[in-house]
C-alpha positions as CSV (number, residue, x, y, z in Angstrom):
1,X,-35.6,42.6,33.2
2,X,-36.0,40.2,36.1
3,X,-33.1,38.8,38.1
4,X,-33.6,35.4,36.5
5,X,-33.5,36.8,33.0
6,X,-30.4,38.8,33.8
7,X,-28.7,35.7,35.2
8,X,-29.7,33.7,32.0
9,X,-28.4,36.6,29.8
10,X,-25.2,36.7,31.7
11,X,-24.8,32.9,31.4
12,X,-25.3,33.1,27.6
13,X,-22.8,35.9,27.4
14,X,-20.2,33.9,29.3
15,X,-21.0,30.8,27.3
16,X,-20.6,32.4,23.9
17,X,-17.6,34.5,25.0
18,X,-16.0,31.3,26.2
19,X,-16.8,29.5,23.0
20,X,-15.5,32.4,20.9
21,X,-12.2,32.7,22.8
22,X,-11.8,28.9,22.9
23,X,-12.4,28.8,19.1
24,X,-9.8,31.5,18.5
25,X,-7.4,29.8,20.8
26,X,-7.8,26.5,19.0
27,X,-7.5,28.2,15.6
28,X,-4.3,29.9,16.9
29,X,-2.9,26.6,18.0
30,X,-3.6,24.9,14.7
31,X,-2.3,27.8,12.7
32,X,1.0,28.1,14.7
33,X,1.5,24.3,14.5
34,X,1.0,24.4,10.7
35,X,3.3,27.4,10.4
36,X,6.0,25.7,12.6
37,X,5.9,22.6,10.4
38,X,6.2,24.8,7.3
39,X,9.2,26.6,8.8
40,X,11.0,23.4,9.7
41,X,10.3,21.9,6.2
42,X,11.7,25.0,4.6
43,X,14.7,24.9,6.9
44,X,15.3,21.3,5.9
45,X,15.0,22.2,2.2
46,X,17.3,25.2,2.5
47,X,20.0,23.1,4.3
48,X,19.8,20.5,1.6
49,X,20.2,23.2,-1.0
50,X,23.2,24.6,0.8
51,X,24.8,21.2,0.8
52,X,24.1,20.8,-3.0
53,X,25.8,24.2,-3.5
54,X,28.9,23.0,-1.6
55,X,29.1,19.8,-3.7
56,X,28.6,21.9,-6.9
57,X,31.5,24.1,-5.8
58,X,33.7,21.1,-5.1
59,X,33.0,19.7,-8.6
60,X,33.8,23.0,-10.2
61,X,37.1,23.3,-8.4
62,X,38.1,19.7,-9.5
63,X,37.7,20.8,-13.2
64,X,39.9,23.8,-12.5
65,X,42.7,21.4,-11.3
66,X,42.3,18.6,-13.8
67,X,42.9,20.2,-17.2
68,X,43.3,16.9,-19.1
69,X,43.0,13.1,-18.5
70,X,46.7,12.8,-18.4
71,X,47.1,15.0,-15.3
72,X,49.4,13.3,-12.6
73,X,51.1,14.4,-9.4
74,X,54.1,15.3,-11.6
75,X,52.2,17.4,-14.1
76,X,49.4,18.9,-11.9
77,X,49.4,22.7,-11.5
78,X,50.2,22.9,-7.8
79,X,49.2,26.6,-7.7
80,X,45.7,25.5,-9.0
81,X,45.4,22.9,-6.2
82,X,46.5,25.5,-3.6
83,X,44.1,28.1,-5.0
84,X,41.2,25.6,-4.9
85,X,42.1,24.6,-1.4
86,X,42.3,28.1,0.1
87,X,39.4,29.4,-2.1
88,X,36.9,27.4,-0.1
89,X,36.1,27.5,3.6
90,X,34.6,24.0,3.6
91,X,37.4,22.1,1.8
92,X,39.8,20.4,4.1
93,X,42.1,18.8,1.6
94,X,42.4,17.6,-2.0
95,X,44.0,14.3,-3.1
96,X,45.2,13.2,-6.5
97,X,45.5,9.5,-7.1
98,X,47.3,8.1,-10.2
99,X,49.3,5.0,-11.3
100,X,52.5,6.7,-10.3
101,X,51.3,7.6,-6.7
102,X,49.2,10.0,-4.7
103,X,49.6,13.6,-3.6
104,X,47.7,16.1,-1.4
105,X,47.1,19.8,-1.8
106,X,47.9,20.1,2.0
107,X,50.9,17.8,2.6
108,X,50.6,17.2,6.3
109,X,50.1,13.4,6.6
110,X,46.8,12.3,8.3
111,X,46.8,8.5,8.5
112,X,43.3,8.4,10.0
113,X,42.0,10.3,7.0
114,X,43.8,8.1,4.5
115,X,42.4,5.0,6.2
116,X,38.9,6.4,6.1
117,X,39.3,7.1,2.3
118,X,40.7,3.6,1.7
119,X,37.7,1.9,3.4
120,X,35.0,4.2,2.2
121,X,31.8,3.0,0.4
122,X,31.2,5.0,-2.8
123,X,27.7,6.3,-3.8
124,X,27.5,7.1,-7.5
125,X,25.9,10.3,-8.7
126,X,23.9,10.9,-11.8
127,X,27.1,12.3,-13.5
128,X,29.4,9.5,-14.8
129,X,32.7,9.2,-13.0
130,X,31.5,11.1,-9.8
131,X,30.7,9.5,-6.4
132,X,30.2,10.6,-2.8
133,X,31.3,8.9,0.4
134,X,31.4,9.7,4.1
135,X,34.6,10.1,5.9
136,X,35.1,9.8,9.6
137,X,37.7,9.2,12.3
138,X,37.6,10.0,16.0
139,X,36.3,13.5,16.6
140,X,35.6,14.3,13.0
141,X,33.3,13.5,10.1
142,X,33.0,14.9,6.6
143,X,32.2,14.2,3.0
144,X,34.4,12.9,0.2
145,X,33.7,13.8,-3.5
146,X,35.5,11.7,-6.0
147,X,35.9,12.2,-9.7
148,X,37.4,9.2,-11.6
149,X,38.8,11.1,-14.7
150,X,40.9,8.1,-16.0
151,X,41.1,4.3,-15.8
152,X,43.2,4.5,-12.6
153,X,43.2,8.3,-12.1
154,X,41.0,9.9,-9.4
155,X,40.8,13.3,-7.7
156,X,39.2,13.5,-4.3
157,X,38.0,16.5,-2.3
158,X,37.6,16.2,1.4
159,X,34.8,18.5,2.7
160,X,34.5,19.5,6.3
161,X,30.6,19.5,6.4
162,X,30.0,20.1,10.1
163,X,29.5,23.8,9.4
164,X,26.5,23.1,7.2
165,X,24.4,22.4,10.3
166,X,26.0,25.1,12.5
167,X,23.4,27.4,14.2
168,X,20.7,26.3,11.7
169,X,18.0,25.5,14.2
170,X,15.9,28.1,16.1
171,X,17.3,28.7,19.5
172,X,14.2,27.3,21.2
173,X,14.6,23.9,19.6
174,X,18.3,23.4,19.8
175,X,18.1,21.3,22.9
176,X,15.3,19.2,21.5
177,X,16.3,18.2,18.0
178,X,18.6,16.0,15.9
179,X,19.8,16.7,12.4
180,X,21.7,14.4,10.0
181,X,23.0,14.6,6.4
182,X,23.5,11.1,5.1
183,X,24.2,9.0,2.0
184,X,22.1,6.1,0.6
185,X,24.5,3.5,2.1
186,X,23.3,4.8,5.5
187,X,26.5,6.6,6.5
188,X,26.3,10.1,7.9
189,X,28.6,12.9,6.8
190,X,27.3,15.8,9.1
191,X,25.1,15.7,12.1
192,X,23.8,17.9,15.0
193,X,22.8,16.8,18.5
194,X,22.2,18.8,21.7
195,X,25.2,19.4,23.9
196,X,23.3,17.9,26.9
197,X,22.8,14.2,27.2
198,X,19.5,13.3,25.6
199,X,17.9,9.9,25.7
200,X,15.2,9.8,22.9
201,X,14.1,6.2,23.6
202,X,10.9,7.3,25.4
203,X,10.3,10.5,23.5
204,X,7.9,11.0,20.5
205,X,9.8,12.6,17.7
206,X,8.4,14.5,14.7
207,X,10.5,13.8,11.6
208,X,11.2,16.0,8.6
209,X,13.1,14.3,5.7
210,X,14.0,15.3,2.2
211,X,16.2,13.7,-0.5
212,X,18.2,15.6,-3.2
213,X,17.2,15.1,-6.8
214,X,20.7,16.1,-7.9
215,X,23.0,14.0,-5.6
216,X,22.7,10.8,-3.6
217,X,22.2,12.7,-0.3
218,X,19.4,13.2,2.1
219,X,18.6,15.2,5.3
220,X,16.7,14.2,8.4
221,X,15.5,16.6,11.1
222,X,13.9,15.0,14.2
223,X,12.3,17.3,16.8
224,X,10.8,16.4,20.2
225,X,7.1,16.6,19.5
226,X,6.4,18.1,22.9
227,X,8.9,20.9,22.4
228,X,7.5,21.5,18.9
229,X,4.0,21.7,20.2
230,X,5.0,24.6,22.6
231,X,7.2,26.4,20.1
232,X,5.7,29.9,19.3
233,X,2.4,29.0,21.1
234,X,2.7,31.4,24.0
235,X,-0.3,33.9,24.2
236,X,-0.5,36.5,26.9
237,X,-3.7,37.1,28.9
238,X,-3.8,40.7,27.6
239,X,-3.8,39.3,24.0
240,X,-6.6,36.9,24.8
241,X,-8.6,39.8,26.4
242,X,-8.1,42.0,23.3
243,X,-9.0,39.1,21.0
244,X,-12.2,38.4,22.9
245,X,-13.2,42.1,22.8
246,X,-12.5,42.6,19.1
247,X,-13.3,39.1,17.9
248,X,-16.8,39.9,16.8
249,X,-15.7,42.8,14.7
250,X,-12.9,40.8,13.2
251,X,-15.4,38.0,12.3
252,X,-17.7,40.6,10.5
253,X,-14.7,41.9,8.6
254,X,-13.5,38.4,7.8
255,X,-17.0,37.4,6.5
256,X,-17.1,40.6,4.4
257,X,-13.6,39.7,3.1
258,X,-14.8,36.2,2.1
259,X,-17.8,37.6,0.1
260,X,-15.5,40.2,-1.4
261,X,-13.1,37.5,-2.6
262,X,-15.7,36.0,-4.9
263,X,-15.7,39.3,-7.0
264,X,-12.0,40.3,-6.8
265,X,-11.4,38.8,-10.2
266,X,-14.0,41.2,-11.6
267,X,-12.3,44.1,-9.8
268,X,-8.9,43.0,-11.3
269,X,-10.5,42.9,-14.8
270,X,-11.9,46.4,-14.3
271,X,-8.6,47.6,-13.0
272,X,-6.8,46.3,-16.1
273,X,-9.4,47.8,-18.4
274,X,-9.2,51.2,-16.7
275,X,-5.4,51.3,-16.5
276,X,-5.4,51.3,-12.7
277,X,-2.5,48.8,-12.7
278,X,0.6,50.9,-13.5
279,X,4.3,50.1,-14.1
280,X,6.7,51.4,-11.5
281,X,10.5,51.0,-12.1
282,X,13.3,50.2,-9.7
283,X,16.7,51.4,-11.0
284,X,19.5,48.9,-11.7
285,X,22.9,50.6,-11.2
286,X,26.6,50.2,-11.3
287,X,27.7,49.4,-7.8
288,X,31.0,51.2,-8.2
289,X,30.3,54.3,-10.3
290,X,26.6,54.5,-9.3
291,X,25.6,55.1,-12.9
292,X,22.1,54.1,-14.1
293,X,22.2,50.9,-16.1
294,X,18.5,50.3,-16.5
295,X,15.4,49.4,-14.4
296,X,13.1,46.6,-13.5
297,X,9.4,47.0,-14.3
298,X,7.1,46.2,-11.3
299,X,3.3,46.4,-11.0
300,X,1.3,48.7,-8.7
301,X,-2.5,48.7,-8.5
302,X,-3.5,52.3,-7.7
303,X,-7.3,52.6,-7.1
304,X,-9.2,55.8,-8.0
305,X,-9.4,56.8,-4.3
306,X,-5.6,56.6,-4.1
307,X,-5.4,53.3,-2.2
308,X,-2.5,51.1,-3.3
309,X,-3.0,47.3,-3.5
310,X,0.3,45.5,-2.9
311,X,1.6,43.2,-5.7
312,X,1.3,40.1,-3.5
313,X,-2.4,40.7,-3.3
314,X,-3.1,40.4,-7.1
315,X,-0.1,39.0,-9.0
316,X,-0.6,35.4,-7.7
317,X,-4.3,35.9,-8.5
318,X,-3.5,37.0,-12.0
319,X,-1.1,34.0,-12.5
320,X,-3.6,31.4,-11.3
321,X,-6.6,32.8,-13.2
322,X,-5.3,33.4,-16.7
323,X,-4.8,37.2,-16.3
324,X,-1.0,37.3,-16.2
325,X,-0.5,37.6,-20.0
326,X,-2.9,40.5,-20.1
327,X,-1.3,42.1,-17.1
328,X,2.2,41.8,-18.7
329,X,1.0,43.2,-22.0
330,X,-0.7,46.2,-20.3
331,X,2.4,47.0,-18.3
332,X,4.7,46.8,-21.4
333,X,2.2,49.0,-23.3
334,X,2.4,51.7,-20.6
335,X,6.2,51.3,-20.3
336,X,6.6,51.9,-24.1
337,X,4.5,55.0,-24.0
338,X,6.4,56.4,-21.0
339,X,10.0,55.2,-21.6
340,X,10.2,53.9,-25.1
341,X,11.8,57.1,-26.5
342,X,14.4,57.1,-23.6
343,X,15.3,53.5,-24.4
344,X,15.6,54.3,-28.1
345,X,18.0,57.2,-27.6
346,X,20.0,55.8,-24.7
347,X,21.0,52.3,-25.9
348,X,22.9,51.4,-22.7
349,X,19.8,51.3,-20.6
350,X,17.9,48.0,-20.2
351,X,14.3,47.3,-19.2
352,X,13.8,44.1,-17.3
353,X,10.4,42.5,-16.4
354,X,9.2,39.2,-14.9
355,X,7.5,36.3,-16.6
356,X,6.4,33.0,-15.1
357,X,7.9,29.7,-16.3
358,X,4.5,28.9,-17.8
359,X,4.6,32.1,-19.8
360,X,8.1,31.4,-20.9
361,X,7.3,28.0,-22.2
362,X,4.0,29.0,-23.9
363,X,3.8,28.5,-27.7
364,X,4.7,31.6,-29.6
365,X,6.1,33.4,-26.6
366,X,9.1,34.9,-28.4
367,X,7.2,36.0,-31.5
368,X,4.4,37.5,-29.5
369,X,6.8,39.4,-27.2
370,X,8.8,40.7,-30.2
371,X,5.6,41.8,-31.9
372,X,4.4,43.6,-28.7
373,X,7.7,45.3,-28.2
374,X,7.7,46.6,-31.8
375,X,4.1,47.8,-31.4
376,X,4.8,49.6,-28.1
377,X,8.1,51.1,-29.5
378,X,10.3,49.2,-27.1
379,X,13.7,48.4,-28.7
380,X,14.4,44.6,-28.4
381,X,18.1,45.2,-27.5
382,X,16.8,46.9,-24.2
383,X,14.6,44.1,-23.0
384,X,15.6,41.6,-20.4
385,X,13.2,38.8,-19.7
386,X,13.4,37.7,-16.0
387,X,12.3,34.0,-15.3
388,X,11.6,33.5,-11.7
389,X,13.4,30.7,-9.8
390,X,10.5,30.3,-7.4
391,X,8.5,28.1,-9.8
392,X,9.6,24.9,-11.4
393,X,10.6,25.0,-15.0
394,X,8.8,22.0,-16.3
395,X,10.7,21.5,-19.6
396,X,14.3,22.7,-19.3
397,X,15.2,21.7,-22.9
398,X,12.4,23.8,-24.3
399,X,13.3,26.7,-21.9
400,X,16.9,26.6,-23.3
401,X,15.4,26.8,-26.8
402,X,13.3,29.8,-25.9
403,X,16.3,31.5,-24.4
404,X,18.3,31.0,-27.6
405,X,15.4,32.4,-29.7
406,X,15.2,35.5,-27.4
407,X,18.9,36.1,-27.6
408,X,18.8,35.7,-31.4
409,X,16.1,38.3,-31.6
410,X,18.3,40.7,-29.7
411,X,16.8,40.4,-26.2
412,X,18.4,39.1,-23.1
413,X,17.4,36.7,-20.3
414,X,17.8,36.8,-16.5
415,X,17.2,34.2,-13.8
416,X,15.4,35.9,-11.0
417,X,15.5,35.0,-7.2
418,X,18.6,32.7,-7.8
419,X,19.4,30.3,-5.0
420,X,15.9,30.3,-3.5
421,X,13.9,28.3,-6.0
422,X,13.1,24.7,-7.1
423,X,15.2,24.3,-10.3
424,X,18.8,23.8,-8.9
425,X,22.1,24.6,-10.5
426,X,21.6,22.3,-13.4
427,X,18.6,24.4,-14.6
428,X,20.7,27.6,-14.2
429,X,23.3,26.1,-16.5
430,X,20.8,24.6,-18.9
431,X,18.8,27.8,-19.4
432,X,21.8,29.7,-20.9
433,X,20.7,33.1,-19.4
434,X,22.7,36.4,-19.6
435,X,22.1,37.5,-16.1
436,X,21.8,35.9,-12.6
437,X,19.9,37.9,-10.1
438,X,20.8,37.0,-6.5
439,X,17.8,37.2,-4.1
440,X,17.6,39.8,-1.4
441,X,17.5,36.9,1.2
442,X,21.2,36.3,0.6
443,X,22.2,40.0,0.1
444,X,20.6,40.8,3.5
445,X,23.1,38.5,5.3
446,X,26.2,39.2,3.3
447,X,27.8,41.5,5.9
448,X,26.3,39.7,8.9
449,X,26.6,36.0,8.2
450,X,29.5,34.1,6.8
451,X,27.3,31.4,5.3
452,X,25.3,34.0,3.3
453,X,28.5,35.5,2.0
454,X,29.8,32.1,1.0
455,X,26.6,31.3,-0.8
456,X,26.7,34.6,-2.7
457,X,30.4,33.9,-3.5
458,X,29.4,30.4,-4.9
459,X,26.6,31.9,-7.0
460,X,28.9,34.6,-8.3
461,X,31.6,32.0,-9.2
462,X,28.9,29.9,-10.9
463,X,27.7,32.8,-12.9
464,X,31.2,33.7,-14.0
465,X,31.8,30.0,-15.0
466,X,28.7,30.2,-17.2
467,X,29.4,33.6,-18.7
468,X,26.5,35.4,-16.8
469,X,26.5,38.9,-15.3
470,X,25.4,39.0,-11.6
471,X,22.9,41.5,-10.4
472,X,22.4,41.8,-6.6
473,X,18.8,42.5,-5.5
474,X,17.6,44.3,-2.3
475,X,20.9,46.3,-1.7
476,X,20.2,48.6,1.2
477,X,23.5,49.7,2.7
478,X,26.9,50.9,1.7
479,X,28.5,48.0,3.6
480,X,26.6,45.6,1.4
481,X,27.9,47.4,-1.7
482,X,31.5,47.1,-0.5
483,X,31.0,43.4,0.2
484,X,29.5,42.7,-3.2
485,X,32.2,44.6,-5.0
486,X,34.8,42.5,-3.1
487,X,33.1,39.4,-4.5
488,X,33.3,40.8,-8.0
489,X,29.6,41.7,-8.4
490,X,29.2,45.0,-10.3
491,X,25.4,45.5,-10.7
492,X,22.7,45.9,-8.2
493,X,19.3,47.3,-7.3
494,X,17.7,48.3,-4.0
495,X,16.7,51.1,-1.7
496,X,20.3,52.3,-1.2
497,X,19.9,53.8,-4.7
498,X,16.2,54.1,-5.1
499,X,12.8,52.6,-4.3
500,X,10.5,51.6,-7.2
501,X,9.4,54.9,-8.8
502,X,7.1,56.1,-11.6
503,X,8.4,56.7,-15.1
504,X,8.7,60.5,-14.6
505,X,11.3,60.0,-11.9
506,X,13.3,57.6,-14.2
507,X,13.3,60.2,-16.9
508,X,14.6,62.8,-14.5
509,X,17.4,60.4,-13.3
510,X,18.4,59.7,-16.9
511,X,18.3,63.4,-17.9
512,X,20.5,64.3,-14.9
513,X,23.1,61.6,-15.9
514,X,23.0,62.6,-19.6
515,X,23.7,66.2,-18.5
516,X,26.6,65.1,-16.3
517,X,28.0,63.1,-19.3
518,X,27.8,66.1,-21.6
519,X,29.4,68.3,-19.1
520,X,32.2,65.8,-18.6
521,X,32.7,65.5,-22.4
522,X,32.8,69.3,-22.6
523,X,35.5,69.5,-20.0
524,X,37.4,66.8,-21.8
525,X,37.2,68.7,-25.1
526,X,38.5,71.9,-23.5
527,X,41.4,70.1,-22.0
528,X,42.3,68.6,-25.4
529,X,42.1,72.0,-27.1
530,X,44.2,73.6,-24.4
């Protein structure tokens, strides 16, 4: 090769290498920017959901204090007011207003607070008699929740809402962002701004806003666009060099993956036909006694060569391409063959499994499920149908009707992923379920983060109010078990007890417990005869 050709070859290599690295760098920038926006939108949504939970809790505590429309300061249960006040970390005070006068749960007089209540502008909620208003006086702002339960009778809760925005933002953005919770009248009841003086007049801000569908509240997050553009964008020279070296191979693999994706549905159909997708079961246990209460059925795709395809790689595909009913039927069929006899002989055990809201609302869902359970020798009394909170329930009235039919047929219903979804507390109440399963996201922080603990406490109180049993998901430590028991939660599932396992392991667990019960019964009989 001549020197000139070598130089041209080297120039082409440098050119294409530069284009490739530049393309990857651009793709990285675009991806991270999109991911950052998604993270901040989710943060905004989660903060609004926490605020809704706080208002829901305030409304519940009001109903605990006002037992009838004739309640006055003279007849109110002072212990109930005190219990409501000290039972919430966010409530600052409670005020009862009647024809005969007003009284507070916390008697220390605060003229600034009383003046703020007197001059407040009320924003009505969808529920008759309820309204929200902002409260503020020098150095403090909060939210008032009023329930007018008579012609001249009101009960007001004063919520200290500043904690709702405490330590919410990522550390890298805390000096470059503003957050605000506000009402339709334009007044703010909680806000965050950097400790440093920050003039935003000449700064371009990226805004994320969301309004509640349950209450007249909204949230606004404004971030310095320059700071947002640099967030999570750092890329080391070593990484760029590695990407450049491996980029071509990655491109080949990505192209193969794209061609492969056109036939993955065929692979899924073949897997369902050949029984490659198998049920695994994660035990549900009594947090105090550690006794086995049942198990949740999960899907595992195990290929002939032993490779395991994770559920997230095929469950969404099955849901979006009309395969989810077939998948559910196949798993129930295998579960009946493997564990049907156990469930028939040990009536205290339950088998729970997930369905999507679309499956739940489908015509004939209850009849079809009952027929399948009978065919697969699964006792109806053992079945718990879990409806995920991560998808919207389009018709809540119909969903409530389906729940009623399932319960009438002898089955039970659980709301899965509670507190993380789209349906809100009104849907939890409307569905009329037997169980409320608290998502691992909240359980993870219960021993580390006071806000997570308070949210779990609110969900547990809500479940008790509606007559539901709470099951904590993703329990991994003894400390979490102790914290959950302290909150009155008695059932859980997670790695602290067992990972998802095949049916043979469940049978061994159940046999071991049955032997222990027989041995305990035998000792009891001997003691009685003695």
